[in-house]
C-alpha positions as CSV (number, residue, x, y, z in Angstrom):
1,M,-0.1,0.1,0.0
2,T,1.3,3.4,-1.2
3,S,1.0,6.6,1.1
4,Q,-0.1,9.7,-0.6
5,P,1.7,13.0,0.7
6,Q,-0.7,15.0,2.6
7,P,-1.4,18.6,1.1
8,S,0.1,21.2,3.5
9,S,-2.2,23.9,5.1
10,V,0.2,26.7,3.7
11,P,0.1,27.6,0.1
12,N,3.5,27.4,-1.5
13,S,3.0,30.2,-3.9
14,V,5.9,32.2,-5.4
15,S,3.4,35.1,-6.5
16,A,2.4,37.9,-4.2
17,G,-0.6,38.5,-6.3
18,P,-1.6,39.7,-9.7
19,A,-0.3,43.3,-8.9
20,S,3.0,42.0,-7.9
21,D,3.1,40.0,-11.1
22,A,2.0,42.9,-13.4
23,K,4.8,45.2,-11.9
24,A,7.3,42.3,-12.1
25,F,6.4,41.9,-15.8
26,G,6.5,45.5,-16.5
27,A,9.8,46.0,-14.8
28,A,11.3,43.3,-16.8
29,A,9.9,44.5,-20.2
30,L,10.9,48.1,-19.5
31,L,14.6,47.1,-18.3
32,T,15.0,45.2,-21.6
33,F,13.6,48.2,-23.6
34,A,15.7,50.7,-21.8
35,S,18.8,48.7,-22.2
36,G,18.1,48.4,-26.0
37,M,17.5,51.9,-26.3
38,V,20.8,52.9,-24.5
39,A,22.7,50.2,-26.9
40,L,20.8,52.0,-29.8
41,I,21.9,55.4,-28.8
42,G,25.6,54.3,-28.5
43,F,25.4,53.0,-32.0
44,V,23.9,56.1,-33.4
45,L,26.6,58.3,-31.7
46,V,29.8,56.2,-32.3
47,H,29.0,53.2,-33.9
48,V,30.8,50.0,-32.9
49,F,32.8,51.9,-29.9
50,G,29.6,53.5,-28.8
51,V,27.9,50.0,-28.4
52,I,30.8,48.9,-26.2
53,L,30.4,52.1,-24.0
54,A,26.7,51.6,-24.1
55,I,27.0,48.0,-22.8
56,A,29.2,49.2,-19.9
57,G,26.5,51.7,-19.1
58,I,23.8,48.9,-19.2
59,V,25.8,46.8,-17.0
60,F,26.4,49.5,-14.7
61,G,22.7,50.4,-14.6
62,L,21.6,46.9,-13.9
63,V,23.9,46.5,-11.2
64,W,22.6,49.6,-9.5
65,W,19.0,48.4,-10.1
66,K,19.7,45.1,-8.2
67,E,21.7,47.1,-5.3
68,R,18.8,49.3,-5.0
69,H,16.0,46.7,-4.9
70,G,17.9,43.8,-3.5
71,Q,17.0,41.7,-6.5
72,M,16.3,42.2,-10.0
73,L,12.6,41.6,-9.8
74,P,11.8,41.5,-6.2
75,R,8.4,40.4,-5.1
76,D,7.5,43.7,-3.6
77,L,8.7,46.1,-6.2
78,P,7.5,49.6,-5.5
79,G,5.2,50.9,-8.1
80,K,7.4,54.4,-8.1
81,S,10.3,52.4,-9.3
82,V,8.3,50.9,-12.2
83,A,6.8,54.3,-13.1
84,S,10.2,55.9,-13.2
85,L,11.5,53.1,-15.2
86,A,8.7,54.0,-17.7
87,V,9.4,57.6,-17.9
88,V,13.2,56.9,-18.4
89,S,12.3,54.5,-21.2
90,L,10.0,56.9,-22.9
91,L,12.7,59.9,-22.7
92,L,15.3,57.3,-24.1
93,F,12.8,56.4,-27.1
94,G,12.3,60.1,-27.6
95,L,16.0,60.9,-27.7
96,V,16.2,57.9,-30.2
97,L,13.5,59.5,-32.3
98,L,15.3,62.8,-32.3
99,M,18.5,61.3,-33.5
100,V,17.3,59.3,-36.1
């Protein structure tokens, strides 16, 4: 006779809720978009050497983000951080449009 494991009374959930998931998804998308915009700006300005400098800037920015929040995408990411990241992404996109 085999015994079946008993379900625990505490749910083992990674998610902190739908709002937390939406903020994490938005932050991941915006970090990727902003990194691409920085690389594109570097390429437009100085071509290959600009991309190398942009990659260094991207690494610096991502390390700063991780140090500020403890993780790249923490469970309790503040909405203010996601909103700030959206504003910076829009500004970078606008800069790219002006340069092209």
